[in-house]
C-alpha positions as CSV (number, residue, x, y, z in Angstrom):
1,X,-25.5,2.5,6.7
2,X,-22.6,1.7,9.0
3,X,-22.2,3.7,12.2
4,X,-18.5,3.0,13.0
5,X,-15.7,5.2,11.7
6,X,-14.1,4.3,8.3
7,X,-11.0,2.1,8.3
8,X,-8.7,4.8,7.0
9,X,-9.1,8.6,7.1
10,X,-8.1,10.9,4.2
11,X,-7.1,10.4,0.6
12,X,-5.1,7.3,-0.6
13,X,-4.5,5.2,-3.6
14,X,-5.4,1.5,-3.8
15,X,-4.3,-0.8,-6.6
16,X,-6.0,-4.0,-7.5
17,X,-4.6,-7.0,-9.5
18,X,-7.6,-9.2,-10.3
19,X,-7.0,-12.9,-11.1
20,X,-5.5,-13.5,-14.5
21,X,-8.0,-13.9,-17.3
22,X,-10.7,-11.9,-15.4
23,X,-11.8,-8.4,-16.3
24,X,-9.9,-8.5,-19.6
25,X,-6.6,-9.0,-17.7
26,X,-6.8,-5.3,-16.6
27,X,-5.3,-3.6,-13.5
28,X,-7.3,-1.1,-11.4
29,X,-6.3,1.9,-9.3
30,X,-8.7,3.6,-7.0
31,X,-8.0,7.2,-5.8
32,X,-10.3,7.2,-2.8
33,X,-11.3,9.9,-0.3
34,X,-13.1,8.7,2.8
35,X,-15.2,11.9,2.8
36,X,-17.2,13.2,-0.2
37,X,-15.4,15.4,-2.7
38,X,-16.5,18.9,-3.6
39,X,-17.8,19.8,-7.1
40,X,-14.6,21.6,-7.9
41,X,-12.2,19.0,-6.5
42,X,-10.2,17.3,-9.3
43,X,-8.4,13.9,-9.2
44,X,-5.5,13.4,-11.7
45,X,-3.5,10.2,-12.2
46,X,0.2,10.1,-13.1
47,X,2.6,7.2,-13.8
48,X,6.4,7.2,-13.9
49,X,7.2,6.9,-17.6
50,X,3.6,7.6,-18.8
51,X,1.0,5.3,-20.3
52,X,-0.5,5.0,-23.8
53,X,-3.9,6.7,-23.8
54,X,-5.5,3.8,-25.7
55,X,-5.0,1.4,-22.8
56,X,-6.5,3.5,-19.9
57,X,-10.1,4.2,-18.9
58,X,-11.3,6.4,-16.0
59,X,-14.5,6.9,-14.1
60,X,-15.9,8.3,-10.9
61,X,-16.2,6.4,-7.6
62,X,-19.7,7.1,-6.4
63,X,-21.8,6.4,-3.3
64,X,-25.3,7.4,-4.1
65,X,-24.9,11.0,-5.3
66,X,-21.6,11.6,-3.4
67,X,-18.3,11.4,-5.4
68,X,-15.5,9.9,-3.4
69,X,-12.8,9.8,-6.0
70,X,-11.9,8.2,-9.4
71,X,-10.7,4.9,-10.7
72,X,-8.2,4.1,-13.4
73,X,-8.5,0.9,-15.4
74,X,-5.3,-0.1,-17.2
75,X,-5.8,-2.6,-20.0
76,X,-3.1,-5.0,-21.3
77,X,-1.3,-3.4,-24.3
78,X,-0.7,-5.5,-27.4
79,X,3.1,-4.9,-27.0
80,X,5.4,-3.8,-24.3
81,X,3.3,-5.1,-21.4
82,X,5.9,-3.9,-18.9
83,X,4.7,-0.3,-19.6
84,X,1.9,-0.9,-17.1
85,X,4.3,-1.8,-14.2
86,X,5.7,0.6,-11.7
87,X,4.6,3.5,-9.4
88,X,1.4,5.4,-10.0
89,X,0.4,8.7,-8.3
90,X,-3.0,10.2,-7.8
91,X,-3.3,14.0,-7.1
92,X,-6.4,15.4,-5.3
93,X,-6.6,19.0,-6.3
94,X,-9.0,21.2,-4.3
95,X,-9.6,24.7,-5.6
96,X,-8.2,26.6,-2.6
97,X,-5.6,24.5,-0.8
98,X,-2.4,22.5,-1.6
99,X,-2.9,19.3,-3.6
100,X,-2.7,15.9,-1.9
101,X,-0.6,13.2,-3.5
102,X,-1.0,9.4,-2.9
103,X,0.9,6.6,-4.6
104,X,0.6,2.9,-5.3
105,X,2.3,0.2,-7.4
106,X,1.5,-2.4,-10.0
107,X,3.8,-5.4,-10.2
108,X,4.0,-8.1,-12.9
109,X,2.3,-11.4,-12.3
110,X,5.6,-13.4,-12.2
111,X,7.7,-15.3,-9.7
112,X,10.9,-14.3,-11.5
113,X,11.0,-10.9,-9.7
114,X,9.5,-11.9,-6.3
115,X,10.0,-9.2,-3.7
116,X,8.1,-11.4,-1.3
117,X,5.2,-8.9,-1.0
118,X,7.5,-5.9,-0.3
119,X,6.5,-2.7,-2.1
120,X,7.8,-0.2,0.5
121,X,10.3,0.0,3.3
122,X,10.9,2.4,6.2
123,X,14.3,3.3,7.7
124,X,14.8,5.1,11.0
125,X,17.9,6.9,12.3
126,X,19.6,5.2,15.3
127,X,19.3,8.5,17.1
128,X,18.5,12.1,16.1
129,X,20.9,13.2,13.4
130,X,22.7,9.8,13.3
131,X,24.0,8.5,10.0
132,X,23.4,4.9,11.2
133,X,20.1,3.0,11.1
134,X,18.0,1.8,14.0
135,X,17.5,-1.9,14.4
136,X,13.8,-1.5,13.6
137,X,14.7,-0.3,10.1
138,X,14.3,-2.5,7.0
139,X,17.9,-3.0,6.0
140,X,17.6,-5.5,3.2
141,X,15.5,-5.2,0.1
142,X,15.4,-7.0,-3.2
143,X,14.0,-10.2,-4.8
144,X,14.1,-13.9,-3.8
145,X,16.9,-15.9,-5.4
146,X,16.1,-17.7,-8.6
147,X,18.4,-19.0,-11.4
148,X,19.6,-16.1,-13.4
149,X,18.9,-13.5,-10.7
150,X,22.6,-12.8,-10.0
151,X,22.6,-10.5,-13.1
152,X,20.1,-7.8,-12.0
153,X,20.2,-4.2,-13.0
154,X,19.5,-1.8,-10.1
155,X,18.7,1.9,-10.3
156,X,18.0,4.4,-7.6
157,X,15.8,7.1,-9.2
158,X,17.2,7.3,-12.7
159,X,20.8,6.5,-11.7
160,X,22.2,3.0,-12.1
161,X,23.9,1.6,-9.0
162,X,26.6,-1.0,-8.8
163,X,24.7,-3.8,-7.2
164,X,23.9,-6.6,-9.7
165,X,22.7,-9.3,-7.3
166,X,19.2,-10.0,-6.0
167,X,19.5,-8.1,-2.7
168,X,20.6,-4.7,-1.6
169,X,21.8,-3.6,1.9
170,X,20.6,-0.3,3.3
171,X,22.9,1.3,5.8
172,X,22.0,5.0,6.3
173,X,19.1,7.4,6.0
174,X,20.5,8.7,2.7
175,X,19.6,5.3,1.2
176,X,16.0,6.4,1.0
177,X,14.6,6.6,-2.5
178,X,12.8,4.7,-5.3
179,X,14.6,1.6,-6.4
180,X,14.0,-0.2,-9.7
181,X,15.1,-3.8,-10.1
182,X,15.2,-5.2,-13.7
183,X,16.3,-8.5,-15.1
184,X,19.2,-7.9,-17.4
185,X,18.1,-7.3,-21.0
186,X,14.5,-7.9,-20.0
187,X,11.7,-5.4,-20.0
188,X,10.0,-6.7,-16.8
189,X,10.9,-4.8,-13.6
190,X,9.7,-4.2,-10.0
191,X,10.1,-1.1,-7.8
192,X,10.5,-0.6,-4.0
193,X,10.1,2.7,-2.3
194,X,12.3,3.3,0.7
195,X,11.2,6.2,3.1
196,X,13.4,7.7,5.8
197,X,11.8,8.8,9.1
198,X,13.0,12.0,10.7
199,X,13.3,10.4,14.2
200,X,13.9,7.0,15.8
201,X,10.9,4.7,15.9
202,X,10.0,5.6,19.5
203,X,9.9,9.3,18.6
204,X,8.1,11.7,16.3
205,X,9.0,15.1,14.8
206,X,7.3,18.1,16.4
207,X,7.0,20.9,13.8
208,X,6.2,23.5,16.4
209,X,9.2,23.0,18.6
210,X,11.5,21.7,15.8
211,X,12.6,18.6,17.6
212,X,12.0,14.9,18.1
213,X,9.7,14.0,21.0
214,X,9.0,10.6,22.7
215,X,5.8,8.8,21.6
216,X,3.1,8.2,24.1
217,X,0.9,6.1,21.8
218,X,1.8,2.5,21.2
219,X,0.6,1.3,17.8
220,X,-0.7,-2.2,17.6
221,X,-2.0,-4.6,14.9
222,X,0.7,-3.5,12.5
223,X,-0.1,0.2,12.8
224,X,2.8,2.6,12.2
225,X,3.6,5.8,14.1
226,X,3.2,9.0,12.1
227,X,6.4,10.9,11.2
228,X,5.0,14.3,12.5
229,X,2.4,13.3,15.1
230,X,2.0,11.2,18.2
231,X,-0.6,8.9,16.6
232,X,-0.8,5.9,14.3
233,X,-1.5,5.1,10.7
234,X,-3.7,2.0,10.9
235,X,-3.9,-0.9,8.4
236,X,-7.1,-1.4,6.5
237,X,-10.1,-2.1,8.7
238,X,-8.3,-1.2,12.0
239,X,-9.2,2.1,13.6
240,X,-8.8,4.5,16.7
241,X,-5.7,6.2,17.7
242,X,-3.6,3.1,18.4
243,X,-5.2,0.7,15.8
244,X,-6.6,-1.5,18.6
245,X,-10.1,-1.6,17.3
246,X,-11.2,-3.6,14.2
247,X,-14.0,-2.9,11.8
248,X,-15.2,-6.5,11.3
249,X,-17.0,-7.2,8.1
250,X,-20.6,-8.4,8.1
251,X,-23.3,-9.2,5.7
252,X,-24.5,-5.6,6.0
253,X,-21.1,-3.9,5.6
254,X,-18.5,-6.1,4.1
255,X,-15.0,-4.6,4.0
256,X,-16.1,-0.9,4.0
257,X,-13.6,1.6,2.5
258,X,-15.7,4.7,3.0
259,X,-19.1,5.6,4.4
260,X,-21.5,7.9,2.6
261,X,-25.1,8.4,3.5
262,X,-27.2,5.2,2.8
263,X,-24.4,3.5,0.7
264,X,-21.0,2.3,1.7
265,X,-18.0,2.0,-0.6
266,X,-16.7,-1.6,-0.3
267,X,-13.9,-3.6,-2.0
268,X,-16.6,-5.7,-3.8
269,X,-18.5,-2.6,-5.0
270,X,-15.5,-1.0,-6.9
271,X,-15.0,-1.8,-10.6
272,X,-13.0,-5.0,-10.9
273,X,-13.2,-5.5,-7.1
274,X,-14.2,-8.5,-4.9
275,X,-15.8,-8.8,-1.5
276,X,-12.8,-9.8,0.5
277,X,-10.2,-7.4,-1.1
278,X,-8.2,-10.2,-2.8
279,X,-5.6,-8.5,-4.9
280,X,-5.9,-5.1,-3.2
281,X,-2.8,-3.2,-2.3
282,X,-3.4,-0.3,0.2
283,X,-1.0,2.6,0.2
284,X,-1.3,5.2,2.8
285,X,0.7,8.4,3.2
286,X,3.5,9.1,5.7
287,X,5.6,6.2,7.0
288,X,3.0,3.4,6.6
289,X,3.8,2.6,3.0
290,X,1.8,-0.2,1.3
291,X,0.3,-3.5,2.5
292,X,-2.2,-6.1,1.5
293,X,-5.6,-6.2,3.2
294,X,-5.7,-8.4,6.3
295,X,-5.7,-12.1,5.4
296,X,-3.7,-11.8,2.2
297,X,0.0,-11.7,1.3
298,X,2.3,-12.1,-1.7
299,X,3.5,-10.0,-4.7
300,X,-0.1,-9.4,-5.9
301,X,-1.9,-9.7,-2.5
302,X,-3.7,-12.8,-3.8
303,X,-2.4,-15.6,-1.5
304,X,-4.4,-16.3,1.7
305,X,-2.7,-16.6,5.0
306,X,-1.6,-20.1,5.9
307,X,-3.3,-21.9,8.8
308,X,-2.3,-20.4,12.1
309,X,-1.5,-16.9,10.7
310,X,-3.7,-13.8,10.4
311,X,-3.7,-10.1,9.8
312,X,-1.8,-7.6,7.6
313,X,0.7,-9.6,5.4
314,X,-0.1,-12.5,7.7
315,X,2.4,-11.2,10.3
316,X,0.4,-12.4,13.4
317,X,0.2,-15.9,14.9
318,X,-3.2,-17.2,16.1
319,X,-3.6,-17.3,19.9
320,X,-2.2,-20.4,21.6
321,X,-1.0,-21.8,18.3
322,X,-4.5,-22.7,17.2
323,X,-6.4,-21.8,14.0
324,X,-8.2,-18.5,13.8
325,X,-9.9,-16.2,11.3
326,X,-7.1,-15.2,8.9
327,X,-8.5,-11.7,8.5
328,X,-8.9,-10.5,12.1
329,X,-7.7,-13.3,14.4
330,X,-11.1,-14.1,15.8
331,X,-13.0,-17.3,15.6
332,X,-11.8,-19.6,12.8
333,X,-15.0,-19.6,10.7
334,X,-15.1,-17.3,7.7
335,X,-16.8,-14.0,8.2
336,X,-20.2,-13.7,6.4
């Protein structure tokens, strides 16, 4: 049993895109709670547009006798394979309190709609109440240019928008929403969720006083400040208030997602999973959005960081320009 805190607290949804040809070419989604669920707690899955019942399979995520959530296995349909793509939601429904909702995405295994690993984006106002965006905002979303991508169909929600090129500029907080990018006359599509913060990035919204306040906690290691609290949402396997502490894997506890009694829930222990979280997309609530596990990047989180890079989406450079462990930036040898 591990004795350090779990890498993420609460309820969230993780998607997994295994390698093509493995696990019957299925996708997986894991609605996971880091603490055991009660007997009356229910977990329900939803998908924008729905799914044929014959291609889905569900089951409980167990650690010993403790139930930590449910998984959804989505098989490849005989026709209309694009029906599997898009945004999924998982609802945790306790008997006496408001439900919690988490989301994640499944993307097609194709380079023709390459969002370069972007599933979500966060935009911040320049100042409180401003209609302009802060420089820390993501202001450009879309797909990488390829022949034929100048004729794209863009929608925000269900409404079609005028843009027909591969990229879209964001300019104000009202640009937040769910964007769908589809190749003209093709069924394949990808989605990007844009979330707007209530305050500039160096501030958070205080519900008690009804105003933005200056942050005192500096989030590191790709952590993201919460919208309504002076604390951070940490990437997978980074913990404490500012995300400065890692939970390094070991032979005894590789890539732990939740701790429960004598058994840990790990990436490799989930249906269709693997020990190093290859193909896993972690989506956390609030302003964090979605990211691959440390050491991976790409549309399906299955490309290892290149030499000299490490961390979440390979954003970090190794110290002194040298090689290092691509997961946590430590010594270059692979962990366990």
